[in-house]
C-alpha positions in Angstrom: 105.2 92.6 104.6 105.2 95.3 102.0 102.0 96.8 103.4 103.9 97.7 106.5 106.6 99.7 104.8 106.3 103.5 104.9 107.7 105.5 102.0 109.2 108.9 102.8 110.6 111.8 100.7 114.3 112.4 101.3 115.8 115.8 102.0 119.0 117.1 100.4 120.7 116.6 103.8 120.0 112.8 103.5 122.0 112.7 100.3 124.8 114.8 101.8 125.0 112.4 104.8 125.1 109.4 102.4 128.1 111.0 100.8 129.9 111.2 104.2 129.5 107.4 104.9 132.4 105.2 104.3 132.4 104.8 100.5 134.5 101.6 100.5 131.8 99.7 102.3 128.7 100.9 100.5 127.4 101.4 97.0 125.7 104.8 96.4 122.1 103.6 96.7 123.0 101.6 99.8 124.6 104.7 101.4 121.4 106.6 100.7 119.3 103.8 102.2 121.5 103.8 105.4 121.6 107.6 105.7 117.8 107.7 105.5 117.6 105.0 108.2 120.0 106.9 110.5 117.9 110.0 110.2 114.8 108.2 111.5 116.7 107.5 114.8 114.6 105.8 117.4 111.5 105.8 115.1 113.2 103.1 113.0 112.3 99.6 114.0 114.5 97.8 111.5 116.2 98.1 108.0 115.1 95.4 105.6 117.9 94.1 103.4 119.5 90.9 102.0 122.7 92.8 101.2 125.5 91.8 103.5 127.5 95.0 103.1 124.5 97.2 103.9 123.5 94.9 106.8 127.0 95.1 108.2 127.2 98.9 107.8 123.8 99.3 109.4 124.7 97.2 112.4 128.0 99.0 112.8 125.9 102.2 113.0 123.5 100.7 115.6 120.6 100.1 113.1 118.7 96.8 113.6 118.6 94.6 110.4 115.9 92.2 109.2 116.4 89.8 106.2 113.1 88.2 105.6 112.9 84.6 104.4 
């Protein structure tokens, strides 16, 4: 599965967007993860996480979530 993951360099705007997400729901690194996913828009197939808070926040923002077994 890891072979299919693409790494990207984040822009400053990604970190700024992460700061605007609801801080009561997400830890800082989770907010960055979600902000980066949101920037990908329709190019994003899914966000991979086992973290329930991140999964809930992603789904609330229309991002599909996968938790591999």
